[in-house]
C-alpha positions in Angstrom: 3.4 30.0 7.0 0.3 27.9 7.5 -0.3 25.1 5.0 -3.9 25.0 3.8 -5.6 21.7 4.6 -6.4 21.1 0.9 -2.6 21.4 0.2 -1.7 18.8 2.7 -4.5 16.5 1.4 -3.2 17.0 -2.1 0.4 16.2 -1.0 -1.0 13.1 0.8 -2.9 12.0 -2.3 0.2 12.5 -4.5 2.3 10.5 -2.1 -0.3 7.7 -2.2 -0.4 7.8 -6.0 3.5 7.7 -6.0 3.4 4.7 -3.7 1.0 2.8 -6.0 3.2 3.7 -8.9 6.3 2.4 -7.0 4.5 -0.8 -6.2 3.8 -1.4 -9.9 7.3 -0.5 -10.9 8.7 -2.9 -8.3 6.4 -5.7 -9.6 7.6 -5.0 -13.2 11.2 -5.3 -12.2 10.6 -8.5 -10.2 8.7 -10.1 -13.1 11.3 -9.2 -15.8 11.7 -12.3 -18.0 15.1 -13.9 -18.2 17.1 -12.2 -20.9 14.9 -9.1 -20.8 16.2 -7.7 -17.5 18.2 -4.9 -19.0 15.4 -3.7 -21.3 12.9 -3.8 -18.5 15.2 -2.0 -16.1 16.1 0.6 -18.7 12.4 1.3 -19.3 11.5 1.4 -15.5 14.5 3.5 -14.4 13.3 7.0 -15.4 9.9 6.3 -13.9 11.5 5.3 -10.6 13.5 8.5 -10.7 10.3 10.5 -11.1 8.4 8.7 -8.3 11.1 8.8 -5.7 10.9 12.5 -4.7 7.1 12.2 -4.4 7.1 9.3 -1.9 5.6 10.4 1.5 7.4 8.3 4.0 10.9 6.9 4.9 9.5 3.4 4.4 8.3 4.1 0.9 11.5 5.9 0.1 13.4 2.8 1.3 11.5 0.7 -1.2 12.1 3.3 -3.9 15.9 3.2 -3.3 15.8 -0.6 -3.2 14.0 -0.6 -6.6 16.5 1.9 -8.0 19.4 -0.2 -6.8 17.8 -3.3 -8.3 17.2 -1.6 -11.7 20.8 -0.4 -11.9 22.0 -3.9 -10.9 19.8 -5.5 -13.6 21.4 -3.0 -16.1 24.8 -4.2 -14.9 25.7 -0.8 -13.5 26.9 -1.6 -10.0 28.7 1.8 -10.0 25.2 3.5 -10.1 23.5 0.9 -7.8 25.6 1.5 -4.7 24.4 5.0 -3.8 20.6 4.0 -3.7 21.7 0.8 -1.9 23.5 2.8 0.8 20.5 5.2 1.1 18.1 2.2 1.5 20.5 0.7 4.1 20.3 3.9 6.2 16.5 4.0 6.0 15.6 0.4 6.3 13.5 -0.6 9.3 11.4 -3.6 8.3 12.5 -7.2 8.1 11.3 -7.3 4.5 13.6 -4.3 3.7 16.5 -5.9 5.5 16.0 -9.2 3.6 16.0 -7.3 0.3 19.1 -5.5 1.3 20.8 -8.8 2.1 19.8 -10.2 -1.3 21.1 -7.2 -3.1 24.4 -7.3 -1.1 25.1 -10.7 -2.5 25.1 -9.4 -6.1 26.4 -5.9 -5.6 30.0 -5.1 -4.7 29.5 -1.8 -2.9 32.0 -0.6 -0.4 30.6 0.8 2.9 
């Protein structure tokens, strides 16, 4: 089946919108005030879960999984943080992603 050009443009536009949403959600998590981390992560988590399937590249998905692991970590749910952490580990290619993984590895106790 041939995909109509407008369909691929629409998918590309949706992936770009998803990436912008992810960037905003990552910023929100990173800027969570001390003592408010759990509330911020709880609010952001469902939005992250909606954005993840719409991301258009492995790089974007890696950042999405890192944000998901961070959110679960902030919620003190390491049991839920380990799967997205492992997925991000498999996909990570940039030095920024590897640095973030190393930072998360210091606070999460995920077995390989």
